[in-house]
N, C-alpha and C positions, 0 to 999 in steps of 0.2 A: 504494500500500500504506500501511497505517497505521504511523506511526513512534511509537516510545516512547523517551524519553530520561529518565534519572534526575534527580531533584532539580530540577524545573522548576516554579516557582510565581511568578506575576506578579499584577498587579492591574489593575482597570479600573473606570471610572465610567459607562460606557455604559448607557443605560436601554433598555427595550423588548425586542422579540423578534428583533431583527435582528443583523447583523454587529457584533461588539464591537471597540473600539480599545483595545489594552492600553497601560498607562502606561510599561512598561519599567522597573518598579521591583520587584526580586526580594525575596521574603521572606528573612529571615535564614537563612543556610546554604543558600540555593537560588540558582538562576540564572534569567534571563529567558527567555521563549519565543524572542526574537530571537537569543539567544546559543546556543540549542540546535537550532533548526529553520531550514531554508531555505525560501524561497518555493516554494509548491506542495505542501508537505508536508501530508499528511492526518494529523491528530493526534487521539488520544482525549483528551478533556478533562473536567475537573470545574470547574464554576462555582458559587459560593455567596456569599451576602451574609454580613455579620458575624454575624448571629444564626442563620444556617443555616436560616432559614425559607423562603428562596428558593434552590433548588439545581437543578442540571442536569448530567447526565452524557450525553456525546454524542461525535460525531465532527465535526470541522471542518477547514477548509483555511486554512493560515497564509499570509499575504502580508506580506513584509518591508516593502515600500513602503506606508507608511501605518500599519504595525503593526496589521494587522487579522486577526481570526480569524472566518471565515465559518462559521456553524453550519449543517451539512448534514443531520445526522440526530440525533435524540434517542433515547438508549437508556433513560433513566429520568429522572424529574424530580419536583419538588414540585407540578407542574401536571398531574397525571394522565398523566405521561410524554409531555407535549407541550412545545413551546417555552415557556420561562418569560418572562414580561413583567417583567424586572428593574426594580425601583424605584430611586430616587436613592440615592447613597452609594457608598462604595468597596467593590468586590467582589474576591474572589480567583478566579483561574483557574489551574489547574495541569494538566499533562499526566499522564495515568494509564495504567495497563495494565488495560484493562477485561476483564470476563469474556468479552465477545465476542472480544477479541484472543486470549485464552488458549484458549478452547474452540471458537472459530468462531462464526459468526453464529447466533443463536437461530433466525432465519428461514432460509429457503432461500437459497443463494448463487446468483450469476449470474442475477439476476431484478430486475424492478421491485419495490421494497419499499413504496413509498408513492405514492399518486396518487388522483384522484377515484374514488369507488366508488358503487355503487347501494346501496339499503337492505339488499340481501341479501349485501353484501360483494363482489360481482363488480365487475370493472373497468369504469369508465365515463369514458373519456377523450374522448368526443365524436368529432367529425370529420364532415365533409360529403363527399358523393359527387358523381359527375357530372363530375369533372375528373381531371387527372393528379396532383393534390396532395391530401394528407390532413394536416390540422393537428389535433393533439390539444389539449385545453384543460387548463389547470392546470399544476402543477409535478410532475414525475415524479422521484423519488429512486430510484436503482438502484445495485446493486453488481455489479461485474465481478470474478469470482473469478480469482485469480492464483496458486493453489496454497497452499503452507504455508511459513512461515518461523518467526518467533516467534509461533506461533499461525497462524490463518487470515490470508491476505493478500488483501484486497479493495480495489479502487478504488471509493470511495464518491463518486458524482457526481449532479448534478441538472441538469435542463433544464426551462425553462418554455415552454409552448405550442410544442412541437417540430413541425416540418413535414417531411413526406417528399414530395419532388417527383420528377417523371419516372416516375410509375407508369403506364406506357403499354403494357407487354407483356401481351397477353391471357393469362389464366390466373390462377393464384394468385401474388401477390407478397408477400414477407415483409418486415416492418418491424423494424429494429434500432436500437439506440443504441450509439455508440462512446464509451467513457469516455476523457477525457484525463487527464493527470497532475496537474491542478490543480483538480479537482472539477467541471469542465465536461463538456460532451458535444456530439456531433454526430450527425446522423441518417444512416442508410444503408438501402438496400433491395436485395433480390435475388429472383430467381425460384427460388432454392434454399433449402429449409428447413434448419434446423440439424440436424446429425447428432449424436445423443447416444450416447456409447459408454463402456464401462468400461475399455477398454485398446487398442482397435484403432489402427493408425497413422492419423493425421489425413489426410483427403483433401486432395490438392494442387490439385484442380480450382479454377480461378479463381473467387473469390467464395463458395466453399463453407466454411461455418462448422462446425467440429467441436468439441463440448464433451465433454471427458473427465471424467465425474462422480466418478471415483475420485481422480484427482489434482487435480480442481477447476481445470482450465485450459482455455481456449479457443484454438483455432488457426484461422487464416483462410488458405485456399489462394490462391496467386497464380499458379498455372499450372505451377510447378515445385517449389515447397516450400510448407510451411504453418507460417509463424512464429506465435508466440504472439500473441493478440489480446485486446482488452478490449471485445468485442462481446457485447451482450445482446439476446435476442429480445423484442420488445414486442407484436407483433400481426401480422395478415395481412389482405389484402384480395383481392377478386376483380376482375380487370380484364376488361372486355368492350367491344369496339368502341374500344379505345384509351383508355378512361376507367374510373375506379373505379365499379363497379356499385352501384346503390342497395341498401342493406341488407346490404352484404357485408363491412363492417369488423368484424373480430374482435380484441378486445384480450385479451391473455393474462392469466391470473389473477395477482394480486399475491402475491408470496412463493411462487409455484408451489403455491398452495393448492387442492387438488382436492376438489370436492364432487360426488359422484355424483348427488345429488338423490333418492336412493332410501332415505333414512333413515325418512321418515314412512310410505311405502307400498312394500312389497317386491313385486316382480313375482311372478306366479303360477308354480307349479312348471313346469319345462320350457319356460319362456318366455325367448326370447333377448332381451337388452337391449343397446342400443348407446348410449353416453354420450360426448359430446364433453368432453375434459378441459381443453383450452385452456391447456396448459402450455408450449407453444412448441417442441415436438419431436415 
């Protein structure tokens, strides 16, 4: 979940678009990041240079060892809302209460929010077939919804070139990402699709993921109970003959963005139309 602590303002001299190392020098009347947050905390931050010509609002993960803040997702920036390539000099970094924290994510929750896409905006994570392993290409940033506290509670995580192994059960197998508490992730798969509900009791069947979209929480059955989980659906494959079948990989839409494809040309009257939504449920 994203933490917010009052009066936190530190400084850094790191350049580029990567992880920053803070100096541990607080502004007057404020405190350092290290004194306010523990390792693994996801924080909402504001970074800016002295002239405020380079600035970035986002979410990152704090690591006390090395005094680093890993930039995970950008909410807004001077670089067209992408990572800012900070130039030399002393910059300020402070923790903030973002609009996302107050109002919830502008994007959909419990979904992959960033990753490789096609020119039409559809997900394009790659992956080869013909074996029991599927490996996506690129970095996927996703949010696992955890309900509400001081605003929406999301675990923001990322993973690069994730691999799903053991895809050998004939039929449809579903691909998931599990968020950890320090901004990382692991892969998981199941023969059971996610159940999306507005209030039903979560299924306790082992491996069954249930997402309650009213309370914005996920639950994973273990055979007897269904404790809260940080699992997000990513895609699905068809397994035939014990291997992933050619052309069967489906990656779900980023931010659960549904496009029926019927805007330009509507179907004729009394014509039934079926459209795949690829939203993961």
